[in-house]
A tleap script that builds the chain and sets N, CA, C and O, in Angstrom:
source leaprc.protein.ff14SB
mol = sequence {
  NMET ASP SER HIE ARG GLY GLY SER VAL ILE
  PRO LEU ASP GLY VAL ALA GLY TRP LEU GLU
  ILE ALA HIE THR HIE VAL ARG ASP THR PHE
  GLU ALA CYS ILE ARG ASP SER LEU ARG ASP
  LEU PHE THR ILE GLY GLU GLU VAL PRO ALA
  ALA ALA CARG
}
set mol.1.N position { 164.485 104.022 115.264 }
set mol.1.CA position { 164.680 104.411 113.878 }
set mol.1.C position { 165.003 105.891 113.803 }
set mol.1.O position { 164.453 106.704 114.546 }
set mol.2.N position { 165.883 106.219 112.913 }
set mol.2.CA position { 166.246 107.609 112.711 }
set mol.2.C position { 165.243 108.267 111.774 }
set mol.2.O position { 164.615 107.612 110.942 }
set mol.3.N position { 165.110 109.575 111.931 }
set mol.3.CA position { 164.202 110.329 111.075 }
set mol.3.C position { 164.964 110.857 109.867 }
set mol.3.O position { 166.102 111.309 109.993 }
set mol.4.N position { 164.336 110.799 108.701 }
set mol.4.CA position { 164.938 111.301 107.466 }
set mol.4.C position { 163.830 111.919 106.635 }
set mol.4.O position { 162.913 111.218 106.207 }
set mol.5.N position { 163.901 113.220 106.399 }
set mol.5.CA position { 162.884 113.938 105.632 }
set mol.5.C position { 161.478 113.707 106.192 }
set mol.5.O position { 160.518 113.578 105.432 }
set mol.6.N position { 161.361 113.656 107.493 }
set mol.6.CA position { 160.049 113.508 108.115 }
set mol.6.C position { 159.572 112.078 108.215 }
set mol.6.O position { 158.516 111.828 108.797 }
set mol.7.N position { 160.314 111.130 107.666 }
set mol.7.CA position { 159.917 109.721 107.702 }
set mol.7.C position { 160.882 108.915 108.545 }
set mol.7.O position { 161.764 109.471 109.201 }
set mol.8.N position { 160.717 107.636 108.527 }
set mol.8.CA position { 161.587 106.749 109.283 }
set mol.8.C position { 162.544 106.025 108.351 }
set mol.8.O position { 162.208 105.725 107.206 }
set mol.9.N position { 163.720 105.754 108.846 }
set mol.9.CA position { 164.713 104.993 108.098 }
set mol.9.C position { 164.620 103.546 108.571 }
set mol.9.O position { 164.761 103.264 109.761 }
set mol.10.N position { 164.385 102.645 107.646 }
set mol.10.CA position { 164.266 101.226 107.971 }
set mol.10.C position { 165.534 100.537 107.489 }
set mol.10.O position { 165.899 100.669 106.321 }
set mol.11.N position { 166.209 99.808 108.363 }
set mol.11.CA position { 167.401 99.084 107.918 }
set mol.11.C position { 167.011 98.028 106.884 }
set mol.11.O position { 165.903 97.495 106.937 }
set mol.12.N position { 167.902 97.723 105.952 }
set mol.12.CA position { 167.592 96.772 104.892 }
set mol.12.C position { 167.114 95.426 105.424 }
set mol.12.O position { 166.241 94.799 104.823 }
set mol.13.N position { 167.669 94.980 106.530 }
set mol.13.CA position { 167.245 93.682 107.055 }
set mol.13.C position { 165.889 93.753 107.757 }
set mol.13.O position { 165.388 92.732 108.229 }
set mol.14.N position { 165.289 94.940 107.832 }
set mol.14.CA position { 163.977 95.091 108.437 }
set mol.14.C position { 162.861 95.366 107.434 }
set mol.14.O position { 161.697 95.488 107.818 }
set mol.15.N position { 163.210 95.463 106.148 }
set mol.15.CA position { 162.228 95.819 105.130 }
set mol.15.C position { 161.148 94.753 104.986 }
set mol.15.O position { 159.966 95.089 104.921 }
set mol.16.N position { 161.520 93.493 104.935 }
set mol.16.CA position { 160.529 92.418 104.758 }
set mol.16.C position { 159.519 92.416 105.900 }
set mol.16.O position { 158.319 92.267 105.668 }
set mol.17.N position { 159.987 92.577 107.107 }
set mol.17.CA position { 159.082 92.620 108.257 }
set mol.17.C position { 158.168 93.826 108.207 }
set mol.17.O position { 156.979 93.727 108.509 }
set mol.18.N position { 158.723 94.965 107.825 }
set mol.18.CA position { 157.920 96.188 107.719 }
set mol.18.C position { 156.848 96.027 106.651 }
set mol.18.O position { 155.705 96.433 106.860 }
set mol.19.N position { 157.201 95.438 105.503 }
set mol.19.CA position { 156.226 95.227 104.434 }
set mol.19.C position { 155.127 94.260 104.866 }
set mol.19.O position { 153.964 94.453 104.513 }
set mol.20.N position { 155.476 93.243 105.612 }
set mol.20.CA position { 154.474 92.292 106.108 }
set mol.20.C position { 153.478 92.994 107.036 }
set mol.20.O position { 152.273 92.755 106.956 }
set mol.21.N position { 153.987 93.856 107.910 }
set mol.21.CA position { 153.118 94.617 108.812 }
set mol.21.C position { 152.227 95.567 108.003 }
set mol.21.O position { 151.027 95.666 108.261 }
set mol.22.N position { 152.816 96.263 107.026 }
set mol.22.CA position { 152.041 97.194 106.196 }
set mol.22.C position { 150.955 96.450 105.429 }
set mol.22.O position { 149.821 96.921 105.347 }
set mol.23.N position { 151.292 95.294 104.868 }
set mol.23.CA position { 150.314 94.500 104.123 }
set mol.23.C position { 149.178 94.057 105.031 }
set mol.23.O position { 148.016 94.069 104.624 }
set mol.24.N position { 149.498 93.672 106.244 }
set mol.24.CA position { 148.475 93.254 107.207 }
set mol.24.C position { 147.505 94.398 107.479 }
set mol.24.O position { 146.294 94.183 107.529 }
set mol.25.N position { 148.022 95.603 107.654 }
set mol.25.CA position { 147.156 96.759 107.905 }
set mol.25.C position { 146.276 97.071 106.692 }
set mol.25.O position { 145.091 97.368 106.842 }
set mol.26.N position { 146.854 97.004 105.499 }
set mol.26.CA position { 146.077 97.262 104.284 }
set mol.26.C position { 144.990 96.202 104.133 }
set mol.26.O position { 143.840 96.529 103.841 }
set mol.27.N position { 145.348 94.935 104.331 }
set mol.27.CA position { 144.374 93.848 104.209 }
set mol.27.C position { 143.250 93.995 105.236 }
set mol.27.O position { 142.076 93.836 104.902 }
set mol.28.N position { 143.609 94.297 106.482 }
set mol.28.CA position { 142.599 94.453 107.532 }
set mol.28.C position { 141.653 95.619 107.228 }
set mol.28.O position { 140.450 95.522 107.469 }
set mol.29.N position { 142.192 96.713 106.704 }
set mol.29.CA position { 141.365 97.867 106.342 }
set mol.29.C position { 140.435 97.513 105.193 }
set mol.29.O position { 139.252 97.853 105.220 }
set mol.30.N position { 140.963 96.836 104.190 }
set mol.30.CA position { 140.153 96.389 103.058 }
set mol.30.C position { 139.030 95.472 103.538 }
set mol.30.O position { 137.874 95.656 103.158 }
set mol.31.N position { 139.360 94.500 104.360 }
set mol.31.CA position { 138.367 93.556 104.880 }
set mol.31.C position { 137.270 94.272 105.668 }
set mol.31.O position { 136.107 93.872 105.616 }
set mol.32.N position { 137.632 95.312 106.386 }
set mol.32.CA position { 136.656 96.050 107.184 }
set mol.32.C position { 135.716 96.886 106.315 }
set mol.32.O position { 134.650 97.293 106.776 }
set mol.33.N position { 136.099 97.145 105.068 }
set mol.33.CA position { 135.327 98.038 104.202 }
set mol.33.C position { 134.414 97.319 103.218 }
set mol.33.O position { 133.565 97.959 102.597 }
set mol.34.N position { 134.565 96.012 103.058 }
set mol.34.CA position { 133.767 95.334 102.037 }
set mol.34.C position { 132.680 94.470 102.660 }
set mol.34.O position { 132.750 94.108 103.834 }
set mol.35.N position { 131.682 94.149 101.858 }
set mol.35.CA position { 130.598 93.269 102.278 }
set mol.35.C position { 131.001 91.817 102.043 }
set mol.35.O position { 131.933 91.539 101.288 }
set mol.36.N position { 130.298 90.901 102.690 }
set mol.36.CA position { 130.601 89.480 102.548 }
set mol.36.C position { 130.511 88.998 101.104 }
set mol.36.O position { 131.323 88.177 100.678 }
set mol.37.N position { 129.541 89.493 100.349 }
set mol.37.CA position { 129.384 89.059 98.954 }
set mol.37.C position { 130.608 89.433 98.116 }
set mol.37.O position { 131.034 88.656 97.262 }
set mol.38.N position { 131.171 90.612 98.354 }
set mol.38.CA position { 132.375 91.019 97.636 }
set mol.38.C position { 133.594 90.272 98.177 }
set mol.38.O position { 134.472 89.880 97.409 }
set mol.39.N position { 133.649 90.077 99.475 }
set mol.39.CA position { 134.755 89.342 100.091 }
set mol.39.C position { 134.869 87.945 99.470 }
set mol.39.O position { 135.973 87.454 99.233 }
set mol.40.N position { 133.726 87.312 99.210 }
set mol.40.CA position { 133.734 85.975 98.613 }
set mol.40.C position { 134.397 85.968 97.236 }
set mol.40.O position { 135.034 84.982 96.864 }
set mol.41.N position { 134.256 87.054 96.479 }
set mol.41.CA position { 134.900 87.135 95.169 }
set mol.41.C position { 136.422 87.167 95.278 }
set mol.41.O position { 137.117 86.701 94.375 }
set mol.42.N position { 136.939 87.710 96.365 }
set mol.42.CA position { 138.382 87.839 96.552 }
set mol.42.C position { 138.994 86.658 97.295 }
set mol.42.O position { 140.217 86.564 97.398 }
set mol.43.N position { 138.168 85.758 97.813 }
set mol.43.CA position { 138.669 84.645 98.607 }
set mol.43.C position { 139.040 83.491 97.685 }
set mol.43.O position { 138.173 82.868 97.072 }
set mol.44.N position { 140.332 83.215 97.595 }
set mol.44.CA position { 140.838 82.127 96.763 }
set mol.44.C position { 141.096 80.899 97.632 }
set mol.44.O position { 140.836 79.770 97.215 }
set mol.45.N position { 141.582 81.114 98.781 }
set mol.45.CA position { 141.933 80.052 99.718 }
set mol.45.C position { 142.670 80.680 100.869 }
set mol.45.O position { 142.654 81.900 101.035 }
set mol.46.N position { 143.310 79.866 101.658 }
set mol.46.CA position { 144.057 80.392 102.796 }
set mol.46.C position { 145.266 81.165 102.295 }
set mol.46.O position { 146.033 80.673 101.468 }
set mol.47.N position { 145.427 82.375 102.803 }
set mol.47.CA position { 146.537 83.229 102.397 }
set mol.47.C position { 147.815 82.753 103.057 }
set mol.47.O position { 147.833 82.454 104.251 }
set mol.48.N position { 148.895 82.683 102.270 }
set mol.48.CA position { 150.193 82.254 102.773 }
set mol.48.C position { 151.094 83.473 102.889 }
set mol.48.O position { 151.288 84.185 101.904 }
set mol.49.N position { 151.659 83.736 104.090 }
set mol.49.CA position { 152.553 84.888 104.248 }
set mol.49.C position { 153.737 84.798 103.279 }
set mol.49.O position { 154.204 83.704 102.965 }
set mol.50.N position { 154.215 85.943 102.811 }
set mol.50.CA position { 155.320 85.988 101.843 }
set mol.50.C position { 156.551 85.241 102.351 }
set mol.50.O position { 157.243 84.590 101.568 }
set mol.51.N position { 156.828 85.325 103.627 }
set mol.51.CA position { 158.012 84.681 104.190 }
set mol.51.C position { 157.918 83.152 104.100 }
set mol.51.O position { 158.942 82.469 104.108 }
set mol.52.N position { 156.711 82.620 104.016 }
set mol.52.CA position { 156.520 81.165 103.988 }
set mol.52.C position { 156.530 80.604 102.568 }
set mol.52.O position { 156.475 79.387 102.388 }
set mol.53.N position { 156.599 81.466 101.563 }
set mol.53.CA position { 156.586 80.997 100.165 }
set mol.53.C position { 157.914 80.484 99.737 }
set mol.53.O position { 158.070 80.054 98.594 }
savepdb mol mol.pdb
quit
């Protein structure tokens, strides 16, 4: 990836994959920070990846 203003340039066909990776990191960080009682409030069912919708 090329650098642009200190960041990375992501090709348009790579945005969905990059967002999926970013979401995974955010979700994993969130899961690591909450207690089981709070986690239960956020659990609706099995999460379906955006690409599978």
